[in-house]
Backbone as CSV, one residue per row, in Angstrom:
resi,resn,N_x,N_y,N_z,CA_x,CA_y,CA_z,C_x,C_y,C_z
1,MET,61.119,79.303,89.078,60.836,79.595,90.479,62.118,79.932,91.240
2,PHE,63.233,79.401,90.759,64.526,79.724,91.357,65.488,80.098,90.245
3,GLU,66.400,80.960,90.528,67.432,81.303,89.557,68.260,80.060,89.230
4,LYS,68.615,79.931,87.968,69.446,78.796,87.559,70.765,78.767,88.326
5,ALA,71.268,79.949,88.666,72.550,80.023,89.378,72.468,79.355,90.741
6,SER,71.343,79.560,91.447,71.209,78.960,92.784,71.019,77.452,92.681
7,LEU,70.332,76.992,91.627,70.164,75.554,91.426,71.497,74.915,91.038
8,ALA,72.263,75.606,90.217,73.589,75.098,89.840,74.497,75.016,91.063
9,GLU,74.374,75.982,91.961,75.164,75.968,93.191,74.771,74.779,94.063
10,ALA,73.475,74.491,94.115,72.994,73.341,94.887,73.551,72.040,94.320
11,ILE,73.597,71.934,92.994,74.158,70.738,92.357,75.638,70.598,92.703
12,LYS,76.337,71.727,92.735,77.760,71.739,93.067,78.026,71.155,94.453
13,HIS,77.084,71.374,95.387,77.307,70.961,96.774,76.814,69.547,97.087
14,LEU,76.259,68.831,96.110,75.726,67.488,96.360,76.739,66.536,97.017
15,PRO,78.028,66.595,96.664,78.982,65.670,97.298,79.156,65.871,98.806
16,LYS,78.637,66.968,99.341,78.731,67.193,100.789,77.768,66.309,101.575
17,ALA,76.703,65.861,100.917,75.643,65.120,101.608,76.141,63.770,102.120
18,ARG,75.837,63.486,103.383,76.194,62.196,104.002,74.894,61.483,104.360
19,ILE,74.589,60.426,103.626,73.258,59.814,103.704,73.354,58.319,103.950
20,LEU,72.555,57.839,104.893,72.401,56.396,105.095,71.071,55.968,104.485
21,VAL,71.121,54.998,103.603,69.915,54.445,102.986,69.530,53.174,103.734
22,LEU,68.300,53.130,104.197,67.758,51.966,104.908,66.543,51.461,104.151
23,GLY,66.522,50.167,103.830,65.328,49.674,103.152,65.500,48.332,102.483
24,ASP,64.580,48.079,101.547,64.499,46.796,100.851,65.417,46.794,99.638
25,VAL,66.563,46.123,99.767,67.461,45.994,98.609,67.007,44.811,97.764
26,MET,67.229,44.929,96.474,66.811,43.844,95.576,67.596,43.927,94.282
27,LEU,67.476,42.885,93.486,68.078,42.871,92.162,66.958,42.872,91.132
28,ASP,67.055,43.776,90.155,66.117,43.816,89.038,66.741,43.096,87.857
29,VAL,66.067,42.059,87.373,66.545,41.302,86.214,65.601,41.571,85.043
30,PHE,66.191,41.827,83.882,65.403,42.095,82.677,65.724,41.044,81.630
31,VAL,64.698,40.372,81.149,64.841,39.381,80.072,64.207,39.996,78.826
32,TRP,65.039,40.270,77.819,64.581,40.948,76.604,64.372,39.931,75.498
33,GLY,63.250,40.046,74.787,62.997,39.093,73.717,61.978,39.581,72.710
34,ARG,61.477,38.642,71.933,60.454,38.971,70.934,59.432,37.853,70.897
35,VAL,58.237,38.185,70.454,57.135,37.219,70.388,56.707,37.053,68.936
36,ASN,56.724,35.810,68.476,56.273,35.516,67.106,55.119,34.514,67.073
37,ARG,54.809,33.941,68.248,53.763,32.918,68.254,53.144,32.787,69.645
38,ILE,52.015,32.117,69.684,51.320,31.804,70.933,51.577,30.340,71.267
39,SER,51.775,30.053,72.532,52.064,28.690,72.957,50.897,27.755,72.650
40,PRO,51.181,26.543,72.163,50.122,25.550,71.947,49.632,24.948,73.269
41,GLU,50.379,25.182,74.355,50.036,24.601,75.653,49.045,25.450,76.438
42,ALA,49.041,26.756,76.146,48.166,27.694,76.858,48.122,28.981,76.047
43,PRO,47.062,29.799,76.199,46.959,31.050,75.400,47.884,32.146,75.926
44,VAL,49.175,31.882,75.850,50.184,32.844,76.323,51.256,33.008,75.249
45,PRO,51.886,34.191,75.189,52.936,34.378,74.188,54.189,33.584,74.510
46,VAL,54.876,33.138,73.505,56.178,32.496,73.652,57.238,33.564,73.378
47,VAL,58.072,33.827,74.371,59.109,34.851,74.236,60.429,34.201,73.868
48,ASP,60.952,34.566,72.699,62.293,34.136,72.309,63.286,35.112,72.926
49,VAL,64.109,34.622,73.834,65.020,35.483,74.581,66.193,35.913,73.697
50,MET,66.416,37.236,73.660,67.516,37.809,72.882,68.657,38.280,73.783
51,ASP,68.303,38.706,74.995,69.324,39.266,75.880,68.793,39.271,77.310
52,GLU,69.707,39.357,78.260,69.348,39.504,79.668,70.249,40.562,80.288
53,SER,69.676,41.340,81.224,70.473,42.334,81.937,69.981,42.407,83.369
54,GLN,70.783,42.999,84.205,70.399,43.127,85.607,70.920,44.444,86.161
55,ARG,70.224,44.950,87.174,70.692,46.166,87.825,70.193,46.188,89.263
56,LEU,70.824,46.999,90.051,70.419,47.143,91.445,69.027,47.737,91.521
57,GLY,68.210,47.193,92.427,66.836,47.662,92.547,66.481,48.041,93.969
58,GLY,65.311,48.665,94.115,64.835,49.061,95.439,65.800,50.028,96.113
59,ALA,66.078,49.779,97.388,66.984,50.640,98.147,68.379,50.660,97.535
60,ALA,68.775,49.557,96.885,70.089,49.516,96.238,70.133,50.446,95.031
61,ASN,69.001,50.628,94.352,68.951,51.589,93.247,69.001,53.024,93.768
62,VAL,68.435,53.268,94.946,68.559,54.584,95.575,70.036,54.887,95.823
63,VAL,70.748,53.895,96.342,72.196,54.043,96.573,72.907,54.337,95.249
64,ASN,72.540,53.612,94.207,73.131,53.818,92.883,72.935,55.269,92.427
65,ASN,71.737,55.802,92.658,71.440,57.195,92.302,72.279,58.174,93.108
66,LEU,72.412,57.917,94.391,73.195,58.811,95.247,74.670,58.797,94.851
67,VAL,75.172,57.621,94.522,76.571,57.517,94.075,76.757,58.304,92.769
68,SER,75.787,58.200,91.871,75.856,58.926,90.609,75.867,60.442,90.838
69,LEU,75.193,60.889,91.903,75.179,62.310,92.265,76.413,62.706,93.077
70,GLU,77.262,61.713,93.374,78.522,61.894,94.101,78.324,62.211,95.583
71,ALA,77.168,61.847,96.127,76.947,61.980,97.571,77.710,60.884,98.307
72,GLN,77.882,61.075,99.609,78.540,60.070,100.456,77.460,59.140,101.002
73,VAL,77.613,57.841,100.763,76.515,56.905,101.003,76.911,55.747,101.911
74,ILE,75.988,55.412,102.812,76.068,54.200,103.632,74.775,53.428,103.386
75,LEU,74.861,52.117,103.316,73.682,51.288,103.041,73.412,50.323,104.181
76,ALA,72.132,50.244,104.586,71.695,49.266,105.590,70.488,48.511,105.035
77,GLY,70.612,47.193,104.958,69.519,46.390,104.428,69.758,44.918,104.723
78,VAL,69.005,44.064,104.054,69.060,42.625,104.315,69.115,41.864,102.999
79,VAL,69.992,40.860,102.952,70.044,39.948,101.805,69.999,38.514,102.326
80,GLY,69.721,37.588,101.427,69.724,36.182,101.807,71.104,35.578,101.632
81,ASN,71.265,34.391,102.175,72.520,33.657,101.995,72.416,32.837,100.706
82,ASP,72.451,33.556,99.584,72.256,32.909,98.286,73.114,33.600,97.239
83,GLU,73.086,33.063,96.027,73.932,33.594,94.946,73.541,35.021,94.568
84,ILE,72.236,35.298,94.582,71.789,36.654,94.258,72.284,37.639,95.315
85,GLY,72.248,37.207,96.572,72.753,38.057,97.657,74.233,38.358,97.480
86,LYS,74.997,37.339,97.119,76.436,37.534,96.885,76.681,38.480,95.708
87,LEU,75.863,38.324,94.685,75.985,39.193,93.513,75.649,40.635,93.879
88,LEU,74.595,40.808,94.666,74.187,42.150,95.074,75.283,42.830,95.904
89,ILE,75.868,42.071,96.821,76.972,42.604,97.632,78.143,43.015,96.730
90,LYS,78.434,42.181,95.738,79.527,42.471,94.805,79.242,43.756,94.022
91,GLU,77.989,43.939,93.585,77.626,45.122,92.803,77.671,46.387,93.662
92,VAL,77.288,46.276,94.919,77.367,47.413,95.839,78.819,47.823,96.046
93,LYS,79.689,46.829,96.188,81.133,47.103,96.326,81.662,47.839,95.099
94,LYS,81.184,47.434,93.909,81.628,48.066,92.663,81.308,49.561,92.648
95,LEU,80.229,49.933,93.340,79.846,51.349,93.422,80.760,52.136,94.355
96,GLY,81.597,51.407,95.106,82.438,52.073,96.087,81.761,52.245,97.430
97,VAL,80.670,51.493,97.641,79.919,51.557,98.899,80.246,50.322,99.735
98,ASP,80.538,50.525,101.003,80.851,49.424,101.918,79.588,48.590,102.155
99,PRO,79.633,47.269,101.883,78.441,46.437,102.073,78.270,45.925,103.508
100,ALA,79.036,46.478,104.464,78.987,45.976,105.846,77.593,46.080,106.459
101,GLY,76.781,47.007,105.971,75.432,47.176,106.508,74.400,46.261,105.891
102,LEU,74.817,45.395,104.977,73.902,44.407,104.402,73.938,43.155,105.277
103,ILE,72.918,42.995,106.085,72.837,41.875,107.020,72.344,40.632,106.288
104,ILE,73.022,39.517,106.486,72.617,38.266,105.842,71.623,37.533,106.735
105,ASP,70.449,37.258,106.188,69.392,36.537,106.902,69.238,35.163,106.258
106,GLU,69.524,34.142,107.017,69.482,32.768,106.490,68.066,32.314,106.141
107,ASP,67.048,32.984,106.697,65.671,32.512,106.555,64.896,33.168,105.416
108,ARG,65.542,34.055,104.673,64.801,34.687,103.582,65.712,34.847,102.356
109,PRO,65.145,34.711,101.165,65.964,34.881,99.962,66.205,36.360,99.681
110,THR,67.222,36.644,98.918,67.396,37.999,98.415,66.270,38.282,97.425
111,THR,65.634,39.438,97.552,64.519,39.775,96.670,64.997,39.983,95.239
112,VAL,64.324,39.309,94.298,64.620,39.463,92.867,63.312,39.730,92.121
113,LYS,63.312,40.786,91.302,62.190,41.044,90.398,62.679,40.779,88.976
114,THR,62.049,39.819,88.313,62.428,39.496,86.935,61.324,39.960,85.994
115,ARG,61.686,40.869,85.106,60.726,41.392,84.122,61.051,40.805,82.757
116,ILE,60.037,40.201,82.126,60.196,39.651,80.777,59.567,40.645,79.807
117,ILE,60.387,41.152,78.893,59.981,42.245,78.019,60.127,41.833,76.565
118,ALA,59.055,42.003,75.798,59.088,41.685,74.367,58.594,42.903,73.583
119,HIS,59.359,43.312,72.587,58.996,44.465,71.752,58.682,45.697,72.606
120,SER,59.524,45.921,73.631,59.412,47.091,74.528,58.184,47.047,75.441
121,GLN,57.469,45.920,75.458,56.312,45.765,76.338,56.610,44.691,77.385
122,GLN,56.289,44.999,78.647,56.478,44.009,79.700,55.391,42.941,79.587
123,VAL,55.819,41.700,79.441,54.881,40.587,79.275,54.443,40.061,80.641
124,VAL,55.413,39.893,81.548,55.099,39.397,82.879,56.249,39.764,83.816
125,ARG,55.955,39.848,85.101,57.005,40.038,86.101,56.948,38.896,87.091
126,VAL,58.104,38.353,87.433,58.202,37.239,88.376,59.007,37.716,89.580
127,ASP,58.405,37.635,90.772,59.074,38.074,91.995,59.454,36.878,92.859
128,LYS,60.689,36.896,93.343,61.130,35.897,94.312,61.445,36.649,95.600
129,GLU,60.693,36.367,96.655,60.832,37.153,97.885,60.084,36.506,99.043
130,LYS,60.392,36.990,100.238,59.594,36.715,101.430,59.326,38.062,102.081
131,ARG,58.061,38.342,102.381,57.699,39.673,102.841,57.400,39.759,104.333
132,GLN,57.646,38.698,105.060,57.351,38.760,106.492,58.336,39.715,107.179
133,PRO,57.924,40.311,108.320,58.814,41.229,109.045,60.106,40.544,109.466
134,LEU,61.129,41.347,109.653,62.434,40.821,110.038,62.416,40.174,111.420
135,LYS,63.332,39.252,111.620,63.526,38.651,112.944,64.134,39.705,113.878
136,GLU,63.883,39.510,115.173,64.369,40.457,116.177,65.886,40.620,116.116
137,ASN,66.610,39.526,115.902,68.063,39.592,115.865,68.557,40.390,114.658
138,THR,67.876,40.241,113.532,68.253,40.991,112.328,67.998,42.475,112.528
139,ILE,66.877,42.803,113.153,66.560,44.206,113.458,67.639,44.803,114.355
140,LYS,68.045,44.039,115.351,69.079,44.516,116.281,70.390,44.794,115.548
141,GLN,70.762,43.911,114.618,71.994,44.112,113.856,71.918,45.373,112.999
142,LEU,70.770,45.597,112.383,70.592,46.798,111.567,70.701,48.064,112.417
143,LEU,70.017,48.057,113.568,70.028,49.231,114.441,71.419,49.508,115.000
144,ASN,72.130,48.451,115.352,73.504,48.623,115.846,74.385,49.264,114.776
145,PHE,74.195,48.828,113.539,74.968,49.392,112.430,74.637,50.875,112.235
146,ILE,73.346,51.181,112.240,72.919,52.574,112.062,73.438,53.455,113.190
147,GLU,73.279,52.982,114.417,73.690,53.777,115.582,75.189,54.067,115.552
148,ALA,75.967,53.114,115.054,77.420,53.293,114.992,77.827,54.383,114.004
149,HIS,76.913,54.757,113.093,77.243,55.742,112.063,76.492,57.071,112.221
150,LEU,75.722,57.227,113.273,74.883,58.423,113.411,75.664,59.722,113.341
151,ASN,76.843,59.748,113.923,77.628,60.984,113.951,78.201,61.358,112.589
152,GLU,78.054,60.454,111.618,78.589,60.712,110.278,77.507,61.147,109.301
153,LEU,76.271,61.333,109.774,75.130,61.485,108.866,74.487,62.872,108.883
154,ASP,74.033,63.284,107.693,73.155,64.447,107.558,71.701,63.993,107.386
155,ALA,71.528,62.793,106.834,70.175,62.311,106.547,70.123,60.792,106.544
156,ILE,68.927,60.283,106.879,68.608,58.862,106.687,67.469,58.812,105.678
157,LEU,67.654,58.014,104.646,66.650,57.862,103.596,66.068,56.455,103.711
158,ILE,64.756,56.379,103.942,64.076,55.086,104.082,63.397,54.739,102.762
159,SER,63.836,53.624,102.169,63.279,53.164,100.901,62.415,51.937,101.166
160,ASP,61.101,52.149,101.228,60.158,51.111,101.633,59.478,50.505,100.412
161,TYR,59.809,49.255,100.127,59.166,48.521,99.043,58.243,47.421,99.574
162,ALA,57.926,47.493,100.870,56.997,46.540,101.499,57.463,45.089,101.365
163,LYS,58.767,44.861,101.482,59.312,43.516,101.423,59.688,42.978,102.802
164,GLY,59.341,43.714,103.865,59.527,43.192,105.215,60.616,43.851,106.030
165,VAL,61.566,44.526,105.380,62.641,45.165,106.136,62.099,46.326,106.972
166,ILE,61.267,47.140,106.364,60.657,48.254,107.098,59.436,47.709,107.844
167,CYS,59.600,47.522,109.139,58.547,46.930,109.963,58.381,47.763,111.237
168,PRO,57.257,47.611,111.946,56.971,48.477,113.101,58.069,48.525,114.157
169,SER,58.636,47.365,114.512,59.633,47.371,115.586,60.918,48.073,115.150
170,LEU,61.321,47.907,113.891,62.527,48.586,113.391,62.339,50.102,113.435
171,ILE,61.198,50.579,112.941,60.972,52.033,112.880,60.799,52.620,114.280
172,ALA,60.120,51.886,115.165,59.942,52.379,116.541,61.293,52.551,117.226
173,ASP,62.172,51.566,117.074,63.504,51.654,117.693,64.371,52.700,117.003
174,LEU,64.199,52.858,115.690,64.954,53.872,114.959,64.598,55.273,115.470
175,LYS,63.317,55.497,115.723,62.892,56.803,116.243,63.535,57.097,117.598
176,VAL,63.708,56.065,118.396,64.323,56.239,119.724,65.770,56.686,119.580
177,ILE,66.529,56.026,118.706,67.950,56.371,118.595,68.160,57.695,117.854
178,LEU,67.126,58.145,117.116,67.241,59.420,116.397,66.761,60.616,117.216
179,LYS,66.189,60.342,118.381,65.641,61.428,119.201,66.742,62.437,119.542
180,ASN,66.416,63.704,119.342,67.338,64.818,119.622,68.560,64.839,118.709
181,LYS,68.514,64.085,117.618,69.589,64.132,116.624,69.150,65.052,115.480
182,ASN,70.048,65.856,115.018,69.735,66.782,113.923,69.975,66.101,112.575
183,ILE,69.145,65.091,112.313,69.291,64.298,111.091,67.962,64.293,110.329
184,LEU,68.006,64.671,109.059,66.808,64.585,108.220,66.428,63.125,108.033
185,VAL,65.129,62.840,108.025,64.670,61.484,107.695,63.638,61.608,106.575
186,THR,64.010,61.142,105.403,63.106,61.185,104.254,62.646,59.766,103.932
187,VAL,61.408,59.647,103.461,60.815,58.318,103.267,60.106,58.223,101.923
188,ASP,60.454,57.188,101.166,59.660,56.793,100.005,58.757,55.662,100.510
189,PRO,57.480,55.977,100.814,56.654,55.046,101.591,55.817,54.083,100.755
190,LYS,55.324,53.064,101.423,54.244,52.237,100.916,53.021,52.502,101.799
191,VAL,51.850,52.446,101.198,50.623,52.817,101.906,50.416,51.993,103.170
192,LYS,50.703,50.694,103.102,50.457,49.817,104.251,51.270,50.225,105.479
193,ASN,52.384,50.906,105.261,53.253,51.306,106.375,53.185,52.793,106.699
194,ILE,52.255,53.508,106.086,52.257,54.971,106.211,52.176,55.427,107.671
195,HIS,51.470,54.648,108.504,51.310,55.027,109.916,52.639,54.998,110.671
196,LEU,53.624,54.294,110.124,54.924,54.203,110.799,55.708,55.507,110.699
197,TYR,55.325,56.371,109.778,56.182,57.500,109.439,55.770,58.825,110.078
198,LYS,55.028,58.736,111.154,54.699,59.951,111.908,55.981,60.577,112.446
199,GLU,56.062,61.891,112.344,57.210,62.678,112.835,58.447,62.575,111.943
200,MET,58.387,61.802,110.851,59.523,61.801,109.931,59.582,63.151,109.218
201,THR,60.750,63.536,108.736,60.902,64.881,108.188,60.092,65.092,106.916
202,LEU,60.166,64.117,106.000,59.473,64.273,104.719,59.125,62.913,104.145
203,VAL,57.956,62.804,103.520,57.577,61.580,102.808,57.277,61.930,101.352
204,THR,57.509,60.974,100.435,57.343,61.236,98.998,56.433,60.186,98.340
205,PRO,55.150,60.136,98.676,54.266,59.183,97.996,53.950,59.650,96.579
206,ASN,53.598,58.709,95.701,53.025,59.147,94.426,51.561,59.505,94.642
207,HIS,50.894,60.022,93.627,49.540,60.539,93.843,48.540,59.446,94.223
208,TYR,48.705,58.237,93.677,47.802,57.154,94.060,48.009,56.762,95.530
209,GLU,49.275,56.666,95.929,49.588,56.323,97.327,49.079,57.404,98.283
210,ALA,49.251,58.659,97.905,48.804,59.769,98.761,47.296,59.750,98.950
211,ILE,46.579,59.474,97.878,45.109,59.433,97.951,44.642,58.275,98.840
212,GLN,45.248,57.096,98.644,44.874,55.941,99.474,45.242,56.162,100.941
213,ALA,46.451,56.658,101.169,46.939,56.828,102.540,46.124,57.861,103.316
214,SER,45.546,58.804,102.600,44.751,59.824,103.270,43.273,59.445,103.369
215,GLY,42.953,58.206,102.971,41.601,57.689,103.211,40.638,57.778,102.055
216,PHE,41.093,58.228,100.878,40.201,58.355,99.723,40.339,57.127,98.825
217,ASN,39.813,56.013,99.264,39.936,54.764,98.510,38.882,54.683,97.406
218,GLY,39.253,54.034,96.310,38.293,53.790,95.236,38.064,54.962,94.310
219,ILE,38.800,56.053,94.471,38.625,57.222,93.609,39.599,57.118,92.427
220,THR,39.061,57.198,91.214,39.903,57.082,90.022,40.148,58.430,89.353
221,ASP,39.288,59.401,89.611,39.447,60.733,89.025,40.328,61.581,89.942
222,VAL,41.602,61.680,89.591,42.557,62.394,90.437,42.554,63.867,90.050
223,SER,41.750,64.643,90.735,41.647,66.068,90.441,42.678,66.864,91.238
224,GLU,42.875,68.110,90.827,43.785,69.010,91.537,43.314,69.212,92.979
225,GLU,42.013,69.345,93.143,41.442,69.558,94.479,41.688,68.358,95.385
226,LEU,41.581,67.161,94.808,41.794,65.948,95.598,43.254,65.838,96.035
227,ILE,44.174,66.169,95.137,45.591,66.145,95.482,45.872,67.111,96.630
228,ILE,45.313,68.301,96.568,45.532,69.301,97.616,44.949,68.825,98.946
229,THR,43.756,68.265,98.901,43.128,67.755,100.127,43.946,66.612,100.723
230,ALA,44.384,65.686,99.857,45.175,64.536,100.320,46.510,64.995,100.902
231,GLY,47.166,65.935,100.239,48.454,66.436,100.718,48.345,67.081,102.085
232,LYS,47.337,67.917,102.248,47.133,68.591,103.546,46.810,67.577,104.641
233,LYS,45.979,66.605,104.294,45.580,65.601,105.276,46.775,64.743,105.704
234,LEU,47.588,64.327,104.738,48.777,63.529,105.049,49.753,64.306,105.922
235,LEU,49.949,65.569,105.589,50.872,66.412,106.338,50.449,66.503,107.801
236,ALA,49.138,66.697,108.017,48.620,66.790,109.388,48.674,65.445,110.093
237,MET,48.346,64.390,109.369,48.302,63.045,109.946,49.688,62.584,110.398
238,LEU,50.701,62.882,109.591,52.051,62.423,109.883,52.842,63.413,110.721
239,ASN,52.359,64.646,110.792,53.088,65.711,111.501,54.517,65.819,110.971
240,SER,54.635,65.736,109.653,55.938,65.853,108.995,56.238,67.310,108.699
241,GLN,57.488,67.572,108.377,57.857,68.921,107.953,57.331,69.196,106.550
242,ALA,57.261,68.129,105.735,56.774,68.299,104.367,56.318,66.973,103.780
243,VAL,55.443,67.082,102.773,55.011,65.939,101.963,55.206,66.338,100.507
244,LEU,55.910,65.500,99.744,56.082,65.733,98.312,55.329,64.645,97.566
245,ILE,54.283,65.031,96.845,53.489,64.069,96.081,53.970,64.093,94.630
246,THR,54.465,62.951,94.151,54.868,62.854,92.754,53.644,62.495,91.912
247,ARG,53.511,63.166,90.747,52.251,63.081,90.005,52.438,62.712,88.537
248,GLY,53.523,62.010,88.214,53.735,61.594,86.834,53.823,62.779,85.894
249,GLU,53.003,62.742,84.836,53.052,63.806,83.821,52.579,65.153,84.342
250,ALA,51.967,65.161,85.525,51.532,66.430,86.137,52.598,67.037,87.033
251,GLY,53.757,66.400,87.145,54.845,66.961,87.943,54.792,66.541,89.393
252,MET,54.971,67.499,90.293,55.001,67.234,91.727,54.292,68.353,92.481
253,SER,53.811,68.017,93.675,53.222,69.023,94.560,53.872,68.897,95.933
254,LEU,54.440,70.013,96.402,55.142,70.046,97.687,54.266,70.762,98.718
255,PHE,53.989,70.062,99.812,53.200,70.612,100.917,54.106,70.787,102.131
256,GLU,54.188,72.006,102.657,55.062,72.277,103.792,54.256,72.613,105.039
257,LYS,54.872,72.356,106.180,54.202,72.539,107.463,53.755,73.984,107.680
258,ASN,54.471,74.930,107.074,54.111,76.344,107.228,52.906,76.752,106.386
259,GLY,52.324,75.773,105.673,51.127,76.048,104.867,51.399,76.261,103.394
260,ALA,52.660,76.392,103.020,53.000,76.627,101.616,52.723,75.385,100.767
261,ILE,52.142,75.605,99.595,51.921,74.536,98.618,52.550,74.974,97.309
262,THR,53.454,74.158,96.795,54.169,74.496,95.564,53.952,73.402,94.530
263,HIS,53.403,73.781,93.377,53.225,72.830,92.280,54.390,72.985,91.307
264,ILE,55.057,71.878,91.005,56.231,71.894,90.132,55.886,71.117,88.867
265,PRO,55.826,71.772,87.715,55.430,71.073,86.482,56.473,70.065,86.022
266,ALA,56.022,69.014,85.364,56.940,67.996,84.833,57.792,68.595,83.724
267,VAL,58.991,68.032,83.552,59.891,68.551,82.520,60.134,67.549,81.393
268,ALA,59.735,66.303,81.593,59.981,65.279,80.556,59.125,65.544,79.326
269,LYS,59.773,65.567,78.148,59.020,65.760,76.909,58.406,64.437,76.447
270,LYS,59.126,63.342,76.665,58.623,62.016,76.329,58.917,61.083,77.491
271,VAL,58.049,60.109,77.708,58.243,59.143,78.786,58.408,57.762,78.176
272,TYR,59.593,57.163,78.404,59.874,55.839,77.857,59.896,54.761,78.937
273,ASP,60.421,55.093,80.108,60.637,54.070,81.132,60.570,54.717,82.514
274,VAL,59.519,54.403,83.276,59.357,55.016,84.601,59.988,54.168,85.704
275,THR,60.573,53.000,85.341,61.166,52.122,86.346,62.246,52.852,87.128
276,GLY,62.099,52.888,88.448,63.121,53.490,89.291,63.058,54.993,89.417
277,ALA,62.061,55.640,88.779,61.981,57.104,88.827,61.769,57.612,90.257
278,GLY,60.989,56.873,91.037,60.765,57.273,92.431,62.051,57.240,93.248
279,ASP,62.928,56.269,92.929,64.228,56.189,93.601,65.074,57.418,93.271
280,THR,65.029,57.831,92.007,65.785,59.012,91.579,65.273,60.261,92.277
281,VAL,63.954,60.378,92.403,63.355,61.559,93.045,63.828,61.686,94.487
282,ILE,63.663,60.634,95.281,63.996,60.766,96.698,65.506,60.870,96.910
283,ALA,66.291,60.223,96.053,67.750,60.333,96.172,68.198,61.763,95.910
284,THR,67.695,62.356,94.834,68.103,63.719,94.462,67.628,64.732,95.492
285,LEU,66.374,64.610,95.896,65.840,65.547,96.886,66.621,65.473,98.196
286,THR,66.868,64.256,98.671,67.564,64.089,99.955,68.990,64.613,99.875
287,ALA,69.682,64.305,98.785,71.065,64.758,98.632,71.143,66.278,98.579
288,ALA,70.236,66.899,97.833,70.255,68.358,97.719,69.903,69.023,99.054
289,TRP,68.873,68.535,99.705,68.430,69.119,100.980,69.501,68.915,102.054
290,ALA,70.076,67.722,102.094,71.079,67.406,103.119,72.377,68.179,102.918
291,SER,72.624,68.629,101.683,73.865,69.363,101.404,73.677,70.872,101.441
292,GLY,72.498,71.312,101.900,72.321,72.737,102.156,71.348,73.482,101.274
293,ALA,70.759,72.832,100.275,69.784,73.511,99.427,68.488,73.762,100.197
294,LYS,67.742,74.774,99.785,66.396,74.979,100.327,65.521,73.816,99.865
295,LEU,64.481,73.517,100.642,63.627,72.370,100.313,63.012,72.522,98.924
296,LYS,62.522,73.701,98.586,61.916,73.883,97.263,62.938,73.695,96.155
297,GLU,64.157,74.168,96.373,65.221,73.939,95.393,65.478,72.444,95.220
298,ALA,65.531,71.731,96.355,65.769,70.286,96.323,64.656,69.571,95.547
299,ALA,63.410,70.011,95.737,62.274,69.404,95.035,62.340,69.681,93.532
300,ILE,62.750,70.890,93.161,62.878,71.232,91.741,63.965,70.385,91.084
301,LEU,65.081,70.196,91.780,66.155,69.353,91.244,65.699,67.897,91.124
302,ALA,64.914,67.429,92.098,64.384,66.056,92.044,63.461,65.891,90.841
303,ASN,62.661,66.900,90.574,61.758,66.886,89.424,62.550,66.875,88.119
304,LEU,63.620,67.651,88.088,64.488,67.706,86.920,65.137,66.341,86.672
305,ALA,65.609,65.712,87.749,66.237,64.389,87.641,65.236,63.346,87.144
306,ALA,64.014,63.402,87.660,62.980,62.458,87.226,62.705,62.608,85.737
307,GLY,62.686,63.844,85.262,62.453,64.088,83.837,63.525,63.489,82.958
308,ILE,64.745,63.414,83.483,65.845,62.811,82.718,65.694,61.290,82.667
309,VAL,65.442,60.652,83.817,65.432,59.183,83.840,64.256,58.582,83.085
310,VAL,63.094,59.238,83.114,61.942,58.651,82.415,62.021,58.871,80.914
311,GLY,62.907,59.755,80.489,63.040,60.050,79.066,63.998,59.149,78.324
312,GLU,64.603,58.183,79.026,65.541,57.262,78.390,65.236,55.830,78.820
313,VAL,65.224,54.917,77.881,64.939,53.514,78.187,66.087,52.924,79.005
314,GLY,65.741,52.335,80.141,66.723,51.616,80.939,67.563,52.479,81.865
315,THR,67.446,53.802,81.763,68.256,54.665,82.620,67.756,54.592,84.061
316,ALA,68.678,54.373,84.989,68.276,54.254,86.393,68.833,55.382,87.247
317,THR,69.799,56.132,86.737,70.449,57.156,87.541,70.688,58.430,86.734
318,VAL,70.984,59.492,87.472,71.307,60.792,86.877,72.602,61.290,87.505
319,SER,73.486,61.838,86.695,74.743,62.384,87.219,74.601,63.878,87.491
320,ARG,75.551,64.425,88.234,75.551,65.875,88.470,75.687,66.640,87.156
321,ASN,76.516,66.136,86.256,76.695,66.814,84.971,75.400,66.842,84.160
322,GLN,74.643,65.736,84.215,73.358,65.703,83.511,72.388,66.725,84.081
323,LEU,72.382,66.853,85.399,71.524,67.864,86.027,71.926,69.267,85.598
324,LEU,73.218,69.529,85.595,73.706,70.850,85.177,73.328,71.137,83.725
325,GLN,73.493,70.149,82.858,73.141,70.323,81.438,71.649,70.572,81.272
326,ALA,70.820,69.897,82.101,69.368,70.064,82.008,68.919,71.452,82.425
327,LEU,69.735,72.147,83.195,69.414,73.513,83.615,69.546,74.519,82.475
328,THR,70.412,74.191,81.498,70.707,75.159,80.433,69.644,75.168,79.342
């Protein structure tokens, strides 16, 4: 759909993008093991732990992706006054990102998702979190931080994992301070908060989220016609410039305010690990669009990046060099 030369040029300009990521930061912990028996105490597998690993998750994984693409990144989020919070701050610093925008909230723990995996299959996930909306004082601190950096930004990327950071009062006040500012606002949304994102520049729901958010609940047969209807309805409902629906093995569908609909086929030959793929999509799209690429070019690059991350076990990010190699 686009010449490889123009896509390569867009990749070249990714470091120009200046992006603030706002959202739910968390730590993803992976416990790797094997199962040889069932517990005598209950009909559950006993996992013999072989290894443990951890990586930045949620909005922090979006930041990780942007850093890998060499974009300029600022992070705004909330952590608890706990060991996981300290670790998360340390890991953000390691990326070369200033953790000053990570507000410490004494009343909530840092979100941790622990996945126990045996023989490449997830056995169970354990979440430690509090999902209530932020306190007024915490919201004020976040907004003050964002407002202090507005003149340095091309885009704000909202990473909503429904953990409480993205709440009505925060978004309402954010819209006020962004009024008349020439800043892109892209959103990886959750259905429960979809109404908050009216007038945002672009939202990137997956196909299940898009169908639910547009009012088609209980439908399991995701047809091409349903995707088109949902995309058009969401675009009108949110009055956004565009809606990008990610569709797994079916690729992506981009709906633009001018009426254009572009279907982008998936590029992954094999899918091993979809964890964090949505973070890669919105990070790549936002960085490309904010650094001067056309929206369709940015969407194609995001699709290309997604194809890379899902094709490798444990991969959470894509580099500019990987994108360039994938073009050839």
